C-alpha positions, -999 to +999 in steps of 0.1 A: +041-075-469+039-063-438+007-081-435+024-117-439+048-109-408+026-129-384+022-156-406+057-156-417+067-159-379+045-186-372+059-208-401+096-203-388+085-210-352+092-175-339+076-158-308+093-124-311+113-102-334+134-074-319+151-047-340+178-024-324+196+006-337+190+040-354+155+048-370+174+057-404+196+039-427+187+009-409+163-010-431+146-033-409+138-004-382+127+016-412+103-012-425+085-018-391+083+016-376+086+040-409+119+055-395+127+087-377+158+104-359+160+082-330+179+052-316+158+023-299+145-011-298+115-023-314+097-054-299+073-071-322+056-101-304+036-125-328+000-115-332+005-082-313+014-046-324+051-035-326+062-014-297+091+008-294+115+016-265+136+046-269+156+070-247+139+101-231+155+128-251+140+108-286+105+101-271+088+125-293+106+113-324+100+079-314+062+086-309+060+099-344+059+065-358+024+058-343+036+028-326+030+022-289+064+041-274+080+034-241+111+051-225+139+026-215+139+016-177+179+023-177+202+046-192+229+021-188+245+007-219+267-020-203+259-055-216+247-067-182+220-037-181+211-042-217+205-078-214+182-072-182+164-045-203+158-068-234+144-095-210+120-068-195+109-054-229+100-090-241+080-094-208+064-060-211+049-074-242+036-106-224+061-129-237+081-148-209+097-174-229+099-186-266+121-181-298+133-145-304+151-134-337+173-100-336+176-075-363+189-042-369+222-024-377+245-023-346+281-024-337+288-063-339+312-065-305+283-046-285+255-070-297+276-103-294+284-090-259+248-086-252+235-115-267+262-136-245+249-119-215+211-124-225+216-159-230+232-163-198+206-145-176+175-155-199+176-191-207+140-191-210+144-174-244+157-192-274+179-169-297+173-175-335+198-161-362+186-153-398+203-144-430+193-138-465+161-157-464+149-140-430+112-136-422+118-094-429+134-100-459+106-125-470+081-099-461+101-072-481+103-092-511+069-076-523+057-040-519+027-024-510+014+005-531+028+033-513+064+016-511+060+012-549+048+050-554+082+060-532+104+038-553+087+053-585+095+086-570+131+079-566+132+065-602+122+099-613+149+116-592+174+092-604+166+098-641+164+132-639+199+136-624+214+112-651+198+134-675+217+165-660+250+145-660+243+137-698+237+172-705+269+186-686+287+161-705+275+167-739+281+208-737+315+206-723+343+221-741+370+199-755+408+199-757+420+171-779+399+141-768+393+152-732+365+171-718+371+205-699+350+220-670+340+256-665+373+264-656+389+252-686+404+222-669+402+185-678+367+172-664+376+143-640+354+115-626+357+130-590+341+164-601+311+145-619+306+124-588+307+157-565+279+173-591+260+140-590+258+143-550+249+179-554+219+175-576+206+145-557+207+165-525+188+190-543+161+167-549+157+154-513+176+122-519+206+108-503+237+088-518+250+065-489+265+041-509+281+061-536+279+060-572+296+039-599+312+061-627+340+044-640+357+049-673+381+025-694+395-002-678+376+002-642+343+000-666+354-036-670+353-043-635+316-045-623+319-027-590+349-004-595+333+029-586+358+048-606+391+067-599+385+101-590+414+113-610+407+096-642+398+120-670+366+121-694+379+111-729+362+104-760+356+069-773+359+052-740+332+030-722+319+047-691+297+025-667+273+048-649+253+032-619+235+052-595+214+039-566+205+067-546+177+066-515+152+089-501+162+112-473+170+093-437+179+059-455+140+052-472+135+035-505+163+033-531+164+032-568+188+014-591+195+023-625+227+017-650+237+031-684+267+026-706+280+056-724+308+065-749+316+101-755+314+112-789+318+081-808+322+041-800+348+019-812+338-009-832+342-035-806+326-016-780+297-014-801+296-053-808+297-057-768+270-030-763+247-046-788+252-079-775+241-067-739+212-048-755+199-080-771+200-099-739+185-073-720+154-071-743+153-108-746+150-112-710+126-085-706+102-100-734+101-132-713+093-122-680+064-139-666+045-141-635+053-168-611+086-177-628+117-187-606+142-158-606+171-181-612+154-193-645+166-160-659+200-161-647+204-192-666+188-176-695+212-150-695+241-172-691+225-191-724+223-160-745+260-147-738+273-180-746+257-184-776+272-148-786+304-163-779+312-146-744+326-166-712+300-167-685+300-178-648+281-209-660+306-220-682+333-208-662+325-200-628+360-180-620+359-161-649+366-122-648+360-117-686+324-116-698+293-122-678+303-125-643+276-116-620+240-119-614+210-107-637+197-088-612+180-085-575+152-072-555+153-034-545+135-015-516+149-004-484+182-019-494+198-018-528+199-056-529+172-075-511+150-104-522+138-115-550+172-130-558+184-143-591+217-156-583+222-194-585+241-194-555+214-180-532+190-201-511+154-209-521+135-204-550+124-168-553+097-160-580+084-128-597+049-124-579+028-095-579+043-067-559+080-079-567+104-049-574+135-059-591+163-051-615+174-066-648+211-056-654+228-078-676+264-068-684+298-079-701+334-069-688+368-071-706+389-052-682+421-055-701+405-044-734+394-015-713+355-023-721+327-025-697+289-024-707+259-029-683+221-020-689+199-018-658+164-010-650+140-015-622+109-034-629+075-039-612+056-073-612+020-059-617-010-079-601-023-085-637+005-105-647+025-077-665+060-060-659+064-020-654+096-003-658+095+023-629+113+049-646+124+053-684+157+068-699+171+066-735+196+034-738+220+049-763+253+040-762+269+072-777+266+104-757+272+132-783+297+160-773+306+193-788+328+177-817+324+141-824 
């Protein structure tokens, strides 16, 4: 949580944090400022409130954050001028030397030039690079009540859109084993995605990272987003993974269902039942304070007992269980707490954690992919709450079948 930031800075030996870039679709800036239509630098010195430094045309947008707002001394954007400006911003907040960490989404080449020049002219400051276990990621790993409610609202929007997609597919006309659109033409993945984007926009949400809506072999590759030209056909597995966010790059939701239109072949039904069993078992064993990696180990153990390859038994496998059980969720689709065995640290499920549970099995050469995903909250009383509910049925009825 944000209240932990000074404590986290002290623990890492940081004197200041600078965030650069836009006020939207920039998680670090949105987290510390609340976001907005501006491009700025935010300076947070340990023990002090953050301040924003912006360009004149965006001063009122930046001021709406409620933070102390100042206009840049110079409008020049060459590395030398930006380096001088960065030193001035730190000095303007009373920091004349110390350890400084940088965040934000900016052009890598421009930022590298800035850092090289800043190091040259301001050796009194030590530049600190942080990665997956950064102080901002650590702070964001637990959510405040208003953050949780925003994620919950996105869950409602998400499941409403999923329901509309289900209705569209269930009521579509058929020609042989293929669904048809309103024009009587074959309904294809690309058209479904266009409709998803329209419905999300109507609900005030954005879809900056796209949607996974993949059928057949594509469903057997976890992050295959689906081929736009693929027809919607009966009996094939569809992995529908949708992860929209609030407008202007706010909080995300993450949700997956697997469907078969009309009917499910026996081998698909067996894989689905195995995934559902693992999902239900893991959820039933969630416990406060437990390391997230224990649930990844449990998932591998359960799938292994069912006879499926896993990344624990065969790290290079592309069949069976090939990914992490889940991840944290917030201003990014993937953030702490981490469940992957390869991530640094030992994240735990503590009150305020918002995270996904998403076991899956994949057999691309058999045209099978199954994943089930919901987003959960670790409550202060030690229980766990699913933030948006939706049926987990495999078979989606159609007009015939």
